[in-house]
FIMARLO-854789 format. One record per residue: residue number from 1; x, y, z of N, C-alpha, C, CB in turn; residue in three letters. Coordinates in steps of 0.1 Angstrom, whole numbers, plus 5000, padded with zeros to 4 digits. Atoms other than C-alpha are relative to their C-alpha. Glycine has a CB too. Layout:
+------+------+------+------+------+------+------+------+------+------+------+------+------+------+
: resi :   nX :   nY :   nZ :  caX :  caY :  caZ :   cX :   cY :   cZ :  cbX :  cbY :  cbZ : resn :
+------+------+------+------+------+------+------+------+------+------+------+------+------+------+
:  NUM :    X :    Y :    Z :    X :    Y :    Z :    X :    Y :    Z :    X :    Y :    Z :  ala :
...
+------+------+------+------+------+------+------+------+------+------+------+------+------+------+
***
This chain:
+------+------+------+------+------+------+------+------+------+------+------+------+------+------+
: resi :   nX :   nY :   nZ :  caX :  caY :  caZ :   cX :   cY :   cZ :  cbX :  cbY :  cbZ : resn :
+------+------+------+------+------+------+------+------+------+------+------+------+------+------+
:    1 : 4990 : 4989 : 4997 : 4897 : 5194 : 5223 : 5014 : 4994 : 4999 : 4997 : 5006 : 5014 :  met :
:    2 : 4986 : 5004 : 5002 : 4934 : 5191 : 5214 : 5008 : 5005 : 5011 : 5005 : 5004 : 4986 :  thr :
:    3 : 4991 : 4995 : 4990 : 4960 : 5193 : 5241 : 5009 : 5010 : 4994 : 5008 : 4988 : 5006 :  pro :
:    4 : 4992 : 4989 : 5005 : 4982 : 5223 : 5239 : 5013 : 4995 : 4995 : 5003 : 5010 : 5011 :  his :
:    5 : 4987 : 5005 : 5004 : 5013 : 5202 : 5234 : 4999 : 4991 : 4988 : 5007 : 4993 : 5011 :  asn :
:    6 : 5001 : 5009 : 5012 : 4999 : 5182 : 5205 : 5004 : 5008 : 4987 : 4985 : 4995 : 4998 :  ala :
:    7 : 4995 : 4994 : 5012 : 5014 : 5188 : 5171 : 4990 : 4996 : 4989 : 5014 : 4995 : 4996 :  asn :
:    8 : 5011 : 5003 : 5009 : 4985 : 5190 : 5146 : 5006 : 4996 : 4986 : 4990 : 5011 : 4998 :  pro :
:    9 : 4994 : 5003 : 5013 : 5009 : 5186 : 5116 : 5005 : 4986 : 4999 : 5010 : 5010 : 4996 :  thr :
:   10 : 4994 : 5013 : 5000 : 5022 : 5152 : 5127 : 4989 : 4990 : 5003 : 5011 : 4999 : 5011 :  met :
:   11 : 5010 : 5010 : 4998 : 4998 : 5123 : 5123 : 5004 : 4990 : 5011 : 4997 : 4991 : 4988 :  pro :
:   12 : 4997 : 5010 : 4989 : 4996 : 5099 : 5153 : 5000 : 4986 : 4994 : 4991 : 5002 : 5012 :  ser :
:   13 : 4999 : 5013 : 5005 : 5009 : 5067 : 5139 : 5008 : 4991 : 5009 : 5006 : 5000 : 4986 :  gln :
:   14 : 4992 : 5009 : 4992 : 5021 : 5037 : 5158 : 5010 : 4994 : 4990 : 4991 : 4988 : 5006 :  thr :
:   15 : 4990 : 5006 : 5009 : 5054 : 5026 : 5143 : 4998 : 4986 : 4998 : 5014 : 5003 : 5005 :  pro :
:   16 : 5002 : 5014 : 5003 : 5051 : 4993 : 5125 : 5013 : 4993 : 5002 : 4994 : 4998 : 4986 :  arg :
:   17 : 4987 : 5007 : 4998 : 5077 : 4966 : 5133 : 5007 : 4998 : 4986 : 4997 : 4987 : 5006 :  pro :
:   18 : 4992 : 5003 : 5012 : 5105 : 4962 : 5108 : 4999 : 4986 : 4996 : 5014 : 5004 : 5002 :  ala :
:   19 : 5001 : 5013 : 5005 : 5104 : 4932 : 5086 : 4989 : 4997 : 4990 : 5000 : 4990 : 5011 :  gly :
:   20 : 5010 : 5003 : 5010 : 5082 : 4914 : 5061 : 4986 : 5001 : 5006 : 5002 : 4986 : 4995 :  pro :
:   21 : 5014 : 4999 : 4996 : 5044 : 4919 : 5062 : 4992 : 4989 : 4994 : 4994 : 5014 : 4996 :  leu :
:   22 : 5009 : 5009 : 5006 : 5017 : 4894 : 5057 : 4989 : 5008 : 4993 : 4994 : 4990 : 5011 :  gly :
:   23 : 5009 : 4993 : 5008 : 4996 : 4908 : 5028 : 4992 : 4990 : 4992 : 5007 : 5010 : 4991 :  leu :
:   24 : 5008 : 5008 : 5009 : 4968 : 4895 : 5006 : 5000 : 5008 : 4987 : 4986 : 4997 : 5005 :  val :
:   25 : 4999 : 4993 : 5012 : 4975 : 4905 : 4970 : 4992 : 4993 : 4989 : 5015 : 5002 : 4995 :  val :
:   26 : 5009 : 5006 : 5010 : 4948 : 4898 : 4944 : 4995 : 4986 : 5005 : 5008 : 4998 : 4987 :  asn :
:   27 : 5006 : 5012 : 4994 : 4934 : 4872 : 4967 : 5010 : 4989 : 5005 : 4991 : 4993 : 4991 :  gly :
:   28 : 4990 : 5010 : 4996 : 4967 : 4854 : 4974 : 5008 : 5005 : 5012 : 5010 : 4998 : 4988 :  glu :
:   29 : 4992 : 4996 : 4988 : 4984 : 4855 : 5008 : 5014 : 4999 : 4997 : 4996 : 4991 : 5012 :  ala :
:   30 : 4986 : 5000 : 5002 : 5020 : 4864 : 5007 : 5007 : 5009 : 5010 : 5004 : 5005 : 4986 :  met :
:   31 : 4992 : 4993 : 4991 : 5048 : 4878 : 5027 : 5010 : 5009 : 4992 : 5008 : 4991 : 5010 :  thr :
:   32 : 4992 : 4991 : 5008 : 5066 : 4909 : 5014 : 5006 : 5010 : 5010 : 4992 : 5008 : 4989 :  leu :
:   33 : 4994 : 4990 : 4992 : 5091 : 4934 : 5028 : 4997 : 5013 : 4992 : 5015 : 4998 : 5002 :  ala :
:   34 : 5003 : 4987 : 5006 : 5076 : 4968 : 5018 : 4993 : 5009 : 5010 : 4990 : 4997 : 4988 :  ala :
:   35 : 5006 : 4990 : 4991 : 5066 : 5000 : 5035 : 4988 : 5008 : 4993 : 5010 : 5010 : 5005 :  glu :
:   36 : 5010 : 4992 : 5007 : 5044 : 5016 : 5008 : 4994 : 4992 : 4989 : 5006 : 5013 : 4994 :  ser :
:   37 : 5007 : 5007 : 5011 : 5020 : 5005 : 4981 : 5009 : 5001 : 4988 : 4986 : 5007 : 4997 :  leu :
:   38 : 4991 : 5000 : 5012 : 5045 : 5017 : 4955 : 5011 : 4989 : 5001 : 5007 : 5014 : 5000 :  ala :
:   39 : 4990 : 5011 : 4999 : 5071 : 4993 : 4969 : 4994 : 4986 : 4997 : 5006 : 5000 : 5014 :  glu :
:   40 : 5007 : 5013 : 5003 : 5046 : 4964 : 4967 : 4999 : 4999 : 4985 : 4986 : 5000 : 5007 :  val :
:   41 : 5001 : 5000 : 5014 : 5039 : 4973 : 4931 : 5013 : 4996 : 4993 : 4994 : 5013 : 4994 :  val :
:   42 : 4987 : 5002 : 5006 : 5076 : 4974 : 4923 : 5005 : 4985 : 5003 : 5010 : 5010 : 5006 :  glu :
:   43 : 4995 : 5013 : 4996 : 5085 : 4942 : 4942 : 4993 : 4989 : 4992 : 4998 : 4997 : 5015 :  val :
:   44 : 5007 : 5010 : 5007 : 5058 : 4923 : 4924 : 5001 : 5000 : 4985 : 4985 : 5001 : 5003 :  leu :
:   45 : 4996 : 4999 : 5014 : 5072 : 4933 : 4890 : 4991 : 5008 : 4991 : 4999 : 4986 : 4995 :  gly :
:   46 : 5008 : 4991 : 5008 : 5046 : 4959 : 4880 : 5006 : 5014 : 4998 : 4986 : 5001 : 5007 :  tyr :
:   47 : 4994 : 4987 : 5001 : 5070 : 4988 : 4882 : 5001 : 5005 : 4986 : 5014 : 5000 : 5006 :  gly :
:   48 : 5000 : 4995 : 5014 : 5067 : 5010 : 4851 : 4988 : 4997 : 4992 : 5012 : 4995 : 4993 :  gly :
:   49 : 5012 : 5004 : 5008 : 5035 : 4994 : 4840 : 4988 : 5009 : 5005 : 4996 : 4985 : 5002 :  gln :
:   50 : 5012 : 4993 : 4996 : 5001 : 5012 : 4840 : 4991 : 4989 : 5006 : 4993 : 5007 : 4988 :  lys :
:   51 : 5009 : 5009 : 4992 : 4981 : 4994 : 4867 : 4991 : 5008 : 5009 : 5008 : 4990 : 5008 :  val :
:   52 : 5009 : 4994 : 4990 : 4952 : 5002 : 4889 : 5002 : 4993 : 5013 : 4984 : 4999 : 4996 :  ala :
:   53 : 4998 : 5006 : 4986 : 4956 : 4997 : 4927 : 4989 : 5004 : 5009 : 5014 : 5004 : 5005 :  thr :
:   54 : 5010 : 4997 : 4989 : 4933 : 4994 : 4957 : 5007 : 4994 : 5012 : 4986 : 4994 : 4997 :  ala :
:   55 : 4996 : 5004 : 4987 : 4942 : 4991 : 4993 : 4988 : 4998 : 5009 : 5011 : 5010 : 5006 :  leu :
:   56 : 5012 : 5002 : 4991 : 4916 : 4975 : 5016 : 4987 : 5005 : 4994 : 5003 : 5006 : 5014 :  asn :
:   57 : 5013 : 4996 : 5007 : 4889 : 4982 : 4990 : 5000 : 5014 : 4995 : 4989 : 4997 : 5009 :  gly :
:   58 : 5000 : 4986 : 5004 : 4899 : 5018 : 4984 : 5010 : 5003 : 4989 : 5003 : 5010 : 5012 :  asp :
:   59 : 4991 : 4996 : 5012 : 4913 : 5030 : 4950 : 5011 : 5009 : 5005 : 4991 : 5006 : 4989 :  phe :
:   60 : 4988 : 4991 : 4997 : 4948 : 5045 : 4953 : 5006 : 5004 : 4986 : 5010 : 4992 : 5009 :  val :
:   61 : 4994 : 4996 : 5013 : 4959 : 5066 : 4923 : 5015 : 4998 : 5000 : 4996 : 5014 : 4997 :  pro :
:   62 : 4986 : 5002 : 5001 : 4994 : 5061 : 4910 : 5008 : 5010 : 5007 : 5004 : 5000 : 4985 :  ala :
:   63 : 4992 : 4990 : 4993 : 5006 : 5094 : 4923 : 5000 : 5000 : 5015 : 4996 : 5014 : 4995 :  his :
:   64 : 5001 : 5001 : 4986 : 4996 : 5085 : 4958 : 5006 : 4987 : 5006 : 4986 : 5000 : 5004 :  arg :
:   65 : 4995 : 5013 : 4995 : 5012 : 5050 : 4960 : 5012 : 5001 : 5009 : 5003 : 4991 : 4989 :  arg :
:   66 : 4988 : 4998 : 4992 : 5045 : 5062 : 4974 : 4998 : 5005 : 5014 : 5010 : 5010 : 4993 :  gly :
:   67 : 5004 : 4994 : 4987 : 5028 : 5080 : 5003 : 4990 : 4992 : 5007 : 4996 : 5014 : 4999 :  glu :
:   68 : 5010 : 5008 : 4994 : 5004 : 5052 : 5010 : 5007 : 4988 : 5007 : 4990 : 4995 : 4989 :  thr :
:   69 : 4993 : 5011 : 4993 : 5018 : 5029 : 5038 : 4991 : 4987 : 5000 : 5002 : 5004 : 5014 :  pro :
:   70 : 5007 : 5013 : 4999 : 5009 : 4992 : 5039 : 5004 : 4994 : 5014 : 5005 : 4990 : 4989 :  val :
:   71 : 4998 : 5006 : 4987 : 5005 : 4972 : 5071 : 4996 : 4985 : 4999 : 4991 : 5007 : 5010 :  gly :
:   72 : 5003 : 5015 : 4999 : 5003 : 4936 : 5082 : 4985 : 4997 : 4999 : 5006 : 4995 : 5013 :  asp :
:   73 : 5014 : 5004 : 5002 : 4971 : 4920 : 5070 : 4992 : 5008 : 4989 : 4993 : 5001 : 5013 :  gly :
:   74 : 5007 : 4992 : 5010 : 4963 : 4946 : 5043 : 4996 : 4992 : 4988 : 5008 : 5012 : 4996 :  asp :
:   75 : 5004 : 5007 : 5012 : 4944 : 4935 : 5012 : 5003 : 5010 : 4988 : 4985 : 4996 : 5001 :  arg :
:   76 : 4996 : 4992 : 5012 : 4958 : 4948 : 4979 : 4995 : 4994 : 4987 : 5016 : 5002 : 5000 :  ile :
:   77 : 5004 : 5004 : 5014 : 4944 : 4946 : 4944 : 5008 : 5008 : 4990 : 4985 : 5002 : 4998 :  glu :
:   78 : 4992 : 4994 : 5011 : 4966 : 4953 : 4914 : 4994 : 4994 : 4987 : 5015 : 4997 : 5001 :  ile :
:   79 : 5007 : 5004 : 5013 : 4948 : 4952 : 4880 : 5007 : 5007 : 4989 : 4985 : 5004 : 5001 :  val :
:   80 : 4993 : 4995 : 5012 : 4967 : 4955 : 4847 : 4990 : 4999 : 4989 : 5013 : 4992 : 4997 :  ala :
:   81 : 5009 : 5001 : 5012 : 4948 : 4963 : 4815 : 5004 : 4988 : 4991 : 5000 : 5013 : 4992 :  pro :
:   82 : 4998 : 5012 : 5009 : 4944 : 4934 : 4790 : 4998 : 5005 : 4986 : 4991 : 4988 : 5004 :  arg :
:   83 : 5001 : 4998 : 5014 : 4948 : 4935 : 4753 : 4990 : 4990 : 4994 : 5013 : 4999 : 4992 :  gln :
:   84 : 5009 : 5010 : 5007 : 4922 : 4919 : 4730 : 4986 : 5002 : 5004 : 5004 : 4986 : 5003 :  gly :
:   85 : 5014 : 4998 : 4997 : 4886 : 4914 : 4734 : 4992 : 4988 : 5000 : 4994 : 5009 : 4992 :  gly :
+------+------+------+------+------+------+------+------+------+------+------+------+------+------+
***
């Protein structure tokens, strides 16, 4: 049962502390200042490239990266297509 004063349109999120996050990107531990998966992709130099992304094992399509928050300890995979065979 939802309390009468609860706002169902606002997700209950604990604000994360400002500052760099400890992330694992493609198996490598690193510290980055980013709030969204889109920012991680940009900071790591993949901005404008066609890449596939996953956050904690779940695929995240390109159009959802900007609205997908990242948190301390998250595991991110970024896969770029390769040429050749």
